C-alpha positions as CSV (number, residue, x, y, z in Angstrom):
1,M,-46.0,-49.5,70.2
2,P,-49.6,-50.2,69.1
3,N,-51.4,-47.5,67.2
4,P,-55.1,-46.5,67.4
5,L,-57.4,-47.4,64.5
6,D,-57.8,-43.9,63.2
7,A,-57.3,-42.0,60.0
8,A,-53.5,-42.1,60.3
9,A,-53.6,-45.8,60.7
10,V,-55.7,-46.2,57.5
11,R,-53.2,-44.1,55.7
12,S,-50.3,-46.3,57.0
13,W,-52.3,-49.4,56.1
14,C,-52.7,-48.2,52.5
15,G,-49.0,-47.6,52.2
16,L,-48.0,-50.9,53.8
17,A,-50.5,-52.8,51.7
18,L,-49.2,-51.3,48.5
19,E,-45.6,-52.2,49.5
20,A,-46.7,-55.8,50.4
21,L,-48.6,-56.3,47.1
22,G,-45.7,-54.8,45.2
23,R,-43.4,-57.5,46.7
24,E,-45.9,-60.3,46.2
25,R,-47.5,-59.3,42.9
26,E,-45.3,-61.5,40.6
27,R,-45.7,-64.5,42.9
28,I,-49.4,-64.1,43.1
29,D,-49.7,-63.7,39.3
30,A,-47.7,-66.9,39.0
31,I,-50.3,-69.0,40.9
32,N,-53.4,-67.4,39.3
33,V,-55.3,-70.5,38.1
34,Y,-58.9,-69.6,39.2
35,P,-61.4,-68.4,38.0
36,V,-59.3,-67.7,34.9
37,A,-55.6,-68.7,34.5
38,D,-54.6,-65.3,33.1
39,G,-51.8,-64.6,35.4
40,D,-52.8,-61.1,36.6
41,T,-54.4,-61.4,40.1
42,G,-51.4,-59.9,41.8
43,T,-51.2,-57.0,39.4
44,N,-54.9,-56.4,39.6
45,L,-54.8,-56.3,43.4
46,Y,-51.8,-53.9,43.3
47,L,-53.6,-51.5,40.9
48,T,-56.7,-51.6,43.0
49,L,-54.8,-50.7,46.2
50,E,-52.9,-48.1,44.3
51,S,-56.2,-46.4,43.5
52,A,-57.3,-46.7,47.1
53,A,-54.0,-45.2,48.4
54,R,-54.3,-42.2,46.0
55,A,-57.8,-41.6,47.2
56,V,-56.6,-41.6,50.9
57,E,-53.8,-39.2,50.1
58,A,-56.2,-36.9,48.3
59,A,-58.4,-36.9,51.3
60,F,-55.5,-36.0,53.6
61,D,-54.5,-33.2,51.2
62,G,-58.0,-31.8,51.2
63,H,-58.1,-31.6,55.0
64,T,-54.6,-30.1,55.1
65,S,-55.7,-27.3,52.8
66,A,-58.8,-26.7,54.9
67,G,-56.8,-26.7,58.1
68,T,-58.7,-29.7,59.6
69,A,-57.8,-33.2,60.6
70,P,-59.3,-36.2,58.7
71,R,-61.5,-38.5,60.7
72,L,-61.5,-42.3,60.6
73,A,-64.7,-42.1,58.5
74,D,-63.0,-39.8,56.0
75,A,-60.0,-42.0,55.5
76,I,-61.7,-45.4,55.4
77,G,-64.4,-44.0,53.1
78,A,-61.8,-42.6,50.7
79,M,-59.9,-46.0,50.7
80,A,-63.1,-47.9,49.9
81,H,-64.2,-45.4,47.2
82,G,-60.7,-45.4,45.6
83,A,-60.7,-49.1,45.5
84,L,-64.2,-49.1,43.9
85,I,-63.4,-46.8,41.1
86,G,-60.0,-48.4,40.4
87,A,-60.9,-52.0,41.0
88,R,-59.2,-54.4,38.5
89,G,-60.2,-57.9,37.7
90,N,-62.3,-60.4,39.7
91,S,-60.0,-60.1,42.8
92,G,-59.8,-56.4,42.9
93,T,-63.5,-56.0,42.6
94,I,-64.1,-58.3,45.5
95,V,-61.5,-56.5,47.7
96,A,-63.2,-53.2,46.8
97,Q,-66.5,-54.7,48.2
98,L,-64.6,-56.0,51.3
99,L,-63.4,-52.5,52.1
100,R,-66.8,-51.1,51.5
101,G,-68.2,-53.6,54.1
102,M,-65.6,-52.5,56.6
103,T,-66.4,-48.8,55.9
104,E,-70.1,-49.4,56.7
105,V,-69.1,-50.3,60.2
106,L,-66.0,-48.3,60.9
107,A,-67.3,-45.0,59.6
108,A,-69.8,-44.8,62.5
109,T,-67.4,-45.8,65.3
110,D,-64.3,-44.7,67.1
111,G,-62.1,-47.5,65.8
112,S,-62.3,-49.8,68.8
113,A,-61.3,-53.5,68.8
114,D,-64.9,-54.5,68.9
115,A,-65.7,-52.2,65.9
116,L,-62.9,-53.8,63.9
117,R,-64.3,-57.3,64.7
118,Q,-67.7,-56.2,63.5
119,A,-66.1,-54.6,60.4
120,L,-64.3,-57.7,59.4
121,R,-67.5,-59.8,59.8
122,R,-69.4,-57.3,57.7
123,A,-66.7,-57.3,55.1
124,A,-66.8,-61.1,54.8
125,A,-70.6,-61.0,54.4
126,A,-70.3,-58.3,51.8
127,T,-68.0,-60.3,49.6
128,Y,-70.5,-63.1,49.4
129,E,-73.3,-60.6,48.5
130,A,-71.2,-59.3,45.6
131,V,-70.5,-62.6,43.9
132,A,-73.3,-64.2,41.8
133,H,-72.2,-67.7,42.5
134,P,-69.9,-67.9,45.6
135,V,-67.3,-70.7,45.6
136,E,-65.5,-72.0,48.6
137,G,-61.7,-72.3,48.7
138,T,-61.4,-68.7,47.3
139,V,-60.9,-65.2,48.8
140,L,-64.4,-65.5,50.2
141,T,-63.4,-68.4,52.4
142,V,-60.3,-66.6,53.6
143,A,-62.3,-63.4,54.4
144,T,-64.7,-65.5,56.5
145,A,-61.9,-67.2,58.3
146,A,-60.3,-63.9,59.1
147,A,-63.6,-62.7,60.7
148,D,-63.9,-65.9,62.7
149,A,-60.4,-65.5,64.1
150,A,-61.0,-61.9,65.0
151,E,-64.1,-62.9,67.0
152,R,-62.1,-65.6,68.8
153,A,-59.6,-63.0,69.9
154,A,-62.0,-61.5,72.3
155,T,-60.4,-63.1,75.4
156,G,-58.5,-60.7,77.6
157,A,-60.0,-57.5,76.0
158,P,-57.4,-57.2,73.3
159,G,-56.8,-53.9,71.4
160,A,-57.4,-53.4,67.7
161,A,-53.8,-54.4,66.9
162,E,-54.3,-57.9,68.5
163,V,-57.6,-58.3,66.7
164,A,-56.0,-57.5,63.3
165,R,-53.1,-59.8,64.0
166,A,-55.6,-62.6,64.9
167,A,-57.5,-62.0,61.7
168,H,-54.3,-62.1,59.7
169,E,-53.2,-65.5,61.2
170,G,-56.7,-66.9,60.7
171,A,-56.5,-65.9,57.1
172,R,-53.1,-67.4,56.6
173,T,-54.3,-70.7,58.0
174,A,-57.4,-70.7,55.8
175,L,-55.3,-69.9,52.7
176,Q,-53.2,-73.0,53.2
177,A,-56.4,-75.1,53.2
178,T,-57.8,-73.7,49.9
179,P,-56.1,-76.4,47.7
180,G,-58.2,-79.0,49.5
181,Q,-61.4,-77.0,49.0
182,L,-61.2,-76.2,45.3
183,A,-60.2,-78.9,42.8
184,V,-58.4,-76.6,40.4
185,L,-56.1,-75.4,43.1
186,G,-55.4,-78.9,44.3
187,R,-54.4,-80.1,40.9
188,A,-52.1,-77.1,40.4
189,G,-50.6,-77.5,43.9
190,V,-51.2,-73.8,44.8
191,V,-53.3,-71.7,47.1
192,D,-55.9,-69.3,45.9
193,A,-54.3,-66.2,44.4
194,G,-57.1,-63.8,45.5
195,G,-56.9,-65.2,49.1
196,C,-53.1,-64.8,48.9
197,G,-53.6,-61.1,48.2
198,L,-56.1,-60.7,51.1
199,V,-53.6,-62.3,53.5
200,A,-51.1,-59.6,52.4
201,L,-53.7,-56.9,52.9
202,L,-54.6,-58.1,56.4
203,G,-50.9,-58.5,57.3
204,A,-50.4,-54.8,56.3
205,L,-53.4,-53.8,58.6
206,A,-51.9,-55.7,61.5
207,D,-48.5,-54.1,60.9
208,A,-50.1,-50.6,60.7
209,L,-51.9,-51.1,64.0
210,S,-49.1,-52.9,65.9
211,G,-46.3,-50.6,64.7
212,E,-44.2,-53.6,63.9
213,V,-43.7,-54.3,60.2
214,S,-43.2,-58.1,59.7
215,A,-43.0,-58.2,55.8
216,T,-43.5,-61.9,56.0
217,P,-44.0,-63.5,52.5
218,V,-47.2,-65.3,51.9
219,A,-46.9,-69.0,51.4
220,V,-48.2,-69.9,47.9
221,R,-48.0,-73.6,48.3
222,A,-49.6,-75.7,51.1
223,D,-47.1,-78.6,50.7
224,A,-43.7,-76.9,49.9
225,P,-41.4,-74.2,51.3
226,L,-41.6,-70.6,49.9
227,P,-39.8,-70.3,46.6
228,E,-36.7,-68.1,46.5
229,A,-37.4,-66.5,43.2
230,A,-40.1,-64.0,42.6
231,G,-41.6,-66.1,39.8
232,C,-42.4,-69.1,42.0
233,E,-42.5,-72.7,40.8
234,V,-45.7,-74.6,41.0
235,A,-46.6,-78.2,40.9
236,D,-46.5,-80.1,37.6
237,G,-50.3,-80.4,37.6
238,A,-50.6,-76.6,37.2
239,A,-49.7,-76.8,33.6
240,A,-52.9,-78.6,32.6
241,D,-55.1,-76.1,34.6
242,R,-53.4,-73.1,33.0
243,R,-54.6,-74.1,29.7
244,G,-58.0,-73.0,30.9
245,D,-61.4,-74.0,29.6
246,P,-61.4,-73.8,25.7
247,D,-65.1,-73.2,25.8
248,G,-65.0,-70.5,28.5
249,P,-65.9,-66.8,27.8
250,A,-63.6,-64.9,25.6
251,F,-63.8,-61.4,27.2
252,E,-63.5,-59.8,30.6
253,V,-65.7,-56.7,30.8
254,I,-65.4,-54.2,33.7
255,Y,-67.1,-50.8,34.0
256,L,-68.2,-48.3,36.5
257,L,-71.9,-47.7,36.5
258,E,-74.1,-44.9,37.8
259,A,-77.5,-46.6,38.4
260,A,-80.3,-47.1,41.0
261,D,-80.4,-50.2,43.1
262,A,-83.5,-51.6,41.3
263,A,-81.8,-51.3,37.9
264,V,-78.7,-53.0,39.2
265,A,-80.7,-55.9,40.4
266,R,-82.1,-56.4,36.9
267,L,-78.6,-56.0,35.5
268,R,-77.2,-58.8,37.7
269,T,-79.9,-61.1,36.3
270,R,-79.1,-60.3,32.7
271,L,-75.3,-60.5,33.0
272,D,-75.6,-63.8,34.9
273,G,-77.3,-65.2,31.8
274,L,-74.5,-63.8,29.5
275,G,-71.5,-65.2,31.2
276,D,-69.7,-66.1,34.5
277,S,-67.4,-64.7,37.2
278,L,-70.1,-62.0,37.8
279,V,-69.2,-59.6,40.6
280,V,-71.2,-56.4,41.1
281,V,-70.0,-54.1,44.0
282,G,-70.8,-50.7,45.3
283,G,-73.9,-48.8,46.3
284,D,-75.3,-45.3,46.7
285,G,-75.7,-44.9,43.0
286,L,-72.1,-46.0,42.0
287,W,-71.2,-49.6,41.1
288,N,-68.3,-51.5,39.7
289,V,-69.4,-54.3,37.4
290,H,-67.2,-57.3,36.4
291,V,-68.1,-60.2,34.2
292,H,-66.6,-62.8,31.8
293,V,-68.6,-63.1,28.6
294,D,-68.4,-64.1,24.9
295,D,-70.5,-61.1,23.8
296,A,-68.7,-58.0,25.2
297,G,-71.1,-55.7,23.4
298,A,-74.1,-57.2,25.0
299,A,-72.5,-56.8,28.5
300,V,-71.9,-53.1,27.8
301,E,-75.4,-52.7,26.4
302,A,-76.9,-54.2,29.5
303,G,-75.0,-51.5,31.5
304,I,-76.4,-48.8,29.2
305,E,-79.9,-50.0,29.9
306,A,-79.3,-50.0,33.6
307,G,-77.7,-46.5,33.9
308,R,-74.6,-44.7,32.8
309,P,-71.5,-46.9,32.3
310,Y,-68.1,-45.4,32.0
311,R,-64.4,-46.4,32.3
312,V,-65.3,-49.4,30.3
313,R,-62.4,-52.0,30.1
314,I,-62.7,-55.0,27.8
315,T,-59.9,-57.5,27.9
316,H,-59.6,-60.5,25.5
317,F,-58.4,-63.7,27.1
318,G,-56.4,-64.6,24.0
319,G,-58.7,-67.0,22.3
320,V,-59.0,-70.6,23.7
321,T,-55.6,-70.6,25.5
322,R,-56.1,-68.5,28.6
323,A,-52.6,-69.1,30.0
324,R,-50.8,-67.9,33.1
325,E,-48.9,-65.4,30.9
326,P,-51.6,-64.5,28.3
327,A,-50.4,-65.6,24.9
328,M,-48.9,-62.8,22.8
329,T,-50.8,-62.1,19.6
330,A,-49.2,-60.7,16.5
331,R,-51.3,-57.5,16.4
332,A,-54.0,-55.6,18.4
333,V,-55.8,-52.3,18.2
334,V,-56.3,-50.0,21.3
335,A,-59.0,-47.3,20.8
336,V,-60.1,-44.5,23.1
337,V,-63.8,-44.0,22.8
338,P,-66.2,-41.4,24.4
339,G,-69.1,-43.8,25.2
340,A,-70.0,-47.2,26.4
341,G,-71.8,-48.1,23.2
342,L,-68.8,-47.3,21.1
343,A,-66.7,-49.4,23.5
344,G,-68.9,-52.4,22.7
345,L,-68.7,-51.7,19.0
346,C,-64.9,-51.5,19.1
347,A,-64.7,-54.8,21.1
348,E,-66.9,-56.5,18.5
349,A,-64.5,-55.2,15.8
350,G,-61.6,-56.8,17.7
351,A,-60.2,-53.7,19.3
352,L,-59.4,-53.1,23.0
353,P,-61.5,-50.0,24.0
354,V,-60.6,-47.4,26.6
355,A,-63.9,-45.7,27.4
356,V,-63.7,-42.2,28.9
357,R,-66.2,-39.7,30.4
358,P,-66.5,-36.0,29.5
359,G,-63.8,-34.0,31.2
360,E,-61.9,-37.1,32.3
361,P,-59.4,-37.8,29.5
362,P,-57.1,-40.8,30.1
363,A,-53.6,-40.3,31.4
364,S,-50.7,-41.7,29.3
365,G,-50.2,-44.3,32.0
366,E,-53.7,-45.6,31.5
367,L,-53.1,-45.9,27.7
368,V,-49.8,-47.7,28.4
369,Q,-51.6,-50.2,30.6
370,A,-54.2,-50.8,27.9
371,I,-51.4,-51.5,25.4
372,R,-49.9,-54.0,27.8
373,Q,-53.3,-55.7,28.3
374,A,-53.5,-56.2,24.6
375,H,-50.6,-58.7,24.9
376,A,-49.5,-58.1,21.3
377,R,-46.2,-57.5,19.7
378,E,-47.6,-54.8,17.4
379,V,-50.3,-52.3,18.4
380,M,-52.3,-49.6,16.6
381,L,-53.3,-46.9,19.0
382,L,-56.4,-44.8,18.0
383,P,-56.7,-41.7,20.3
384,N,-59.9,-40.6,18.5
385,D,-59.6,-37.1,19.9
386,A,-57.3,-34.2,18.7
387,D,-56.7,-33.2,22.3
388,L,-55.2,-36.6,23.1
389,R,-52.5,-36.5,20.5
390,H,-49.7,-35.7,22.9
391,T,-50.9,-38.1,25.6
392,A,-51.2,-40.9,23.1
393,A,-47.8,-40.1,21.7
394,A,-46.2,-40.3,25.2
395,A,-48.0,-43.7,25.8
396,A,-46.8,-45.0,22.5
397,E,-43.2,-44.0,23.3
398,Q,-43.3,-45.7,26.7
399,A,-44.7,-48.9,25.2
400,R,-42.0,-48.9,22.6
401,T,-39.3,-48.9,25.4
402,E,-41.0,-52.1,26.6
403,G,-40.5,-53.8,23.3
404,V,-43.9,-53.3,21.8
405,R,-44.1,-51.9,18.2
406,V,-46.8,-49.2,18.4
407,A,-48.2,-47.1,15.5
408,L,-50.2,-44.0,16.5
409,I,-53.1,-43.7,14.0
410,P,-53.9,-39.9,13.9
411,T,-57.7,-40.2,14.5
412,R,-59.2,-36.9,15.8
413,S,-62.7,-38.2,16.3
414,A,-64.5,-41.5,17.1
415,V,-66.0,-41.6,13.6
416,Q,-62.5,-41.6,12.2
417,G,-61.6,-44.4,14.5
418,I,-64.6,-46.4,13.2
419,A,-63.5,-45.8,9.7
420,A,-60.0,-47.0,10.5
421,L,-61.3,-50.1,12.2
422,A,-63.4,-50.9,9.2
423,V,-60.4,-51.4,7.0
424,H,-58.2,-53.1,9.7
425,E,-56.9,-56.5,8.5
426,P,-54.7,-58.4,10.8
427,D,-53.5,-60.8,8.1
428,R,-51.6,-58.2,6.1
429,S,-48.3,-56.7,7.1
430,F,-48.2,-54.2,10.0
431,D,-47.0,-51.3,7.8
432,E,-49.6,-51.9,5.2
433,D,-52.3,-52.1,7.8
434,V,-51.1,-48.8,9.4
435,V,-51.2,-47.1,6.0
436,A,-54.7,-48.3,5.2
437,M,-56.1,-47.4,8.6
438,T,-54.5,-43.9,8.5
439,A,-55.8,-43.4,4.9
440,A,-59.3,-44.4,6.0
441,A,-59.2,-42.0,9.0
442,G,-57.9,-39.2,6.9
443,A,-60.5,-39.6,4.2
444,T,-63.3,-39.3,6.8
445,R,-64.5,-35.8,7.6
446,Y,-66.0,-35.5,11.1
447,A,-68.5,-33.3,12.8
448,E,-70.3,-33.1,16.1
449,L,-73.4,-31.4,17.4
450,A,-73.1,-29.7,20.8
451,V,-75.1,-27.4,23.0
452,A,-73.5,-24.1,24.0
453,E,-73.1,-23.6,27.7
454,R,-72.6,-19.9,27.6
455,Q,-72.4,-16.9,25.3
456,S,-69.2,-16.9,23.3
457,W,-67.6,-16.0,20.0
458,T,-67.2,-18.7,17.4
459,M,-66.0,-19.0,13.7
460,A,-69.7,-18.8,12.7
461,G,-70.5,-15.8,14.9
462,V,-71.8,-15.2,18.4
463,C,-73.7,-18.0,20.1
464,Q,-75.9,-17.8,23.1
465,A,-76.3,-20.4,26.0
466,G,-78.6,-23.2,24.7
467,D,-77.8,-22.7,21.1
468,V,-77.0,-25.9,19.0
469,L,-73.5,-25.8,17.6
470,G,-72.5,-27.7,14.5
471,L,-68.7,-28.2,14.5
472,I,-67.1,-29.5,11.3
473,D,-63.5,-30.8,11.6
474,G,-63.2,-29.1,15.0
475,D,-64.5,-25.6,14.1
476,V,-68.0,-24.2,14.7
477,A,-69.6,-23.9,11.3
478,V,-73.3,-23.7,12.1
479,I,-75.3,-22.1,14.9
480,G,-79.0,-23.1,15.2
481,A,-81.9,-23.5,17.6
482,D,-83.0,-27.0,16.8
483,L,-80.8,-30.1,17.0
484,T,-82.3,-31.9,14.0
485,R,-82.3,-28.9,11.6
486,T,-78.8,-28.0,12.6
487,A,-77.7,-31.5,12.0
488,M,-79.3,-31.4,8.5
489,T,-77.4,-28.2,7.7
490,V,-74.1,-29.7,8.8
491,L,-74.8,-32.8,6.7
492,D,-75.6,-30.7,3.6
493,R,-72.4,-28.7,4.0
494,M,-70.2,-31.8,4.5
495,L,-71.8,-33.7,1.5
496,S,-71.6,-30.7,-0.8
497,A,-67.9,-31.7,-1.2
498,G,-68.9,-35.3,-2.0
499,G,-69.2,-38.5,0.0
500,E,-70.4,-42.1,-0.2
501,M,-71.1,-43.0,3.4
502,V,-72.5,-41.1,6.4
503,T,-71.9,-42.4,9.9
504,L,-74.2,-41.2,12.7
505,V,-73.2,-41.9,16.3
506,L,-76.1,-41.1,18.7
507,G,-75.3,-39.8,22.1
508,A,-77.2,-40.6,25.3
509,E,-79.3,-37.5,25.1
510,A,-80.2,-37.7,21.4
511,P,-83.9,-37.5,20.6
512,D,-85.6,-40.8,19.7
513,A,-86.5,-39.7,16.2
514,L,-83.2,-38.0,15.3
515,A,-81.6,-40.9,13.4
516,E,-84.7,-41.7,11.4
517,R,-85.2,-38.0,10.3
518,L,-81.5,-37.6,9.3
519,E,-81.4,-40.9,7.4
520,R,-84.5,-39.8,5.4
521,H,-82.9,-36.4,4.8
522,V,-79.8,-38.0,3.4
523,R,-81.8,-40.5,1.3
524,E,-84.0,-37.8,-0.2
525,C,-81.4,-35.0,-0.7
526,H,-78.2,-36.9,-1.5
527,L,-78.5,-39.7,-4.0
528,A,-76.3,-42.8,-3.7
529,V,-75.1,-41.9,-0.2
530,D,-75.5,-44.7,2.4
531,T,-76.1,-44.1,6.1
532,V,-75.2,-46.2,9.1
533,V,-76.3,-45.5,12.6
534,Y,-74.6,-46.5,15.9
535,E,-75.8,-46.0,19.5
536,G,-72.7,-44.5,21.0
537,G,-74.0,-43.7,24.5
538,Q,-71.6,-40.7,24.8
539,H,-72.8,-37.9,27.2
540,A,-70.6,-35.0,26.0
541,V,-72.4,-34.5,22.7
542,P,-75.8,-35.7,21.3
543,L,-74.5,-36.6,17.8
544,L,-71.2,-37.4,16.0
545,I,-71.2,-37.4,12.2
546,G,-68.7,-38.9,9.8
547,V,-68.6,-38.6,6.0
548,E,-66.4,-40.8,3.9
């Protein structure tokens, strides 16, 4: 029996879509040859929809607690927002924009068949708006075909279920034509992987509205029957295309960004000049940015100039061989960092950064996923926060069960992580590298400057709201009224025990002249001590200090 397009149907759609992508993810990964043959499109789409499904469940839980029933606008809005904040890869980012386009229409309607037709048309247009250089024969083409088929289903005043089924069939037909529209697909003998995922998503929508679950596999080849195994076979020509472009960008950079529309317009232009596969989606002050670049640091810095980037994910494509299954490297470093600037710095040092926001520490599952994305047999994990010790240990243990050798470097601050990265040498043995990095971290005393939010007792006495706190090795050691003078006092105390190098990591709210004044203070008061300054971009504290 057909179901109305309401909040319950959106909830069912999320569940069915997650099941469908769970079944299809390995087959979709296997045919991923465009835009980068890195074999993760199915996985990225699954993770994107997983985030969307969690958001919808949270919306339902919130209404249950309040004793109210969620509306269509609540459910579809939660689905789109969840997809936006959890979007992975090029395909996941585009699907997040597609859902946002549907939300723009459905949130203001009663979920009629005509509203669904309009929503699918808006969704298709939104995907083209998000991509810097649209290419036919991709998920964009499939989305447009779905909207066209939905409009043709107007005969006989069909319900929303019939419109959704027509869109699904139109998408299936368009998907089979993609090898003839995009040369790289034709040579590989496969359909577009992102379009494949969209067909699965639209099939789940049709099932949710019709009440009849079809679970029909998506055909991944236009000229051959469906493969029986999950890891499907592809045409011989695919091997050449999976080698990728040896001159292509080395990194995939993704981050959420809080910024105004005008700033995002400038960001698009700058990122378009840095790399390719640029997709920027979102609106109302929150955006998801995806780009492939050689200079990951520059891509992150562009985000810092535009607004407040967070949840920064930087993935190395594995050198010049961007294969279907990314080539395993001997060793990698995964580092948790509190700011976008530090994420870029870690990426330049060869580490895979996991950037976090204040009050949003990563879960162990997120760290496990970062370890997997490193595609290395041996991984050093730098939590860079004393409070993440147990979370990082759990992630390391889980990764070890998957065959990865993981060493947890006991870094309690980002400055200790910087010190550990400075001595990291991939060419020496894993054990020797772990010992050297651990020793460098342990030899680095750390401090941070923070502003008290309320009156409280500390190791240095009673502080009032607005006081500047100087914390050394995790304990409040200095209470002051001025950020610069308090920082000077902290430096003097730390250097009284000796030191050769001072590292200053400036936060987003640090005064412009802070670094210059502190450098001059160290130069004048502590002979033979060098100072290095980094723009960290963290929002939790205005200044991090390390002394080696």
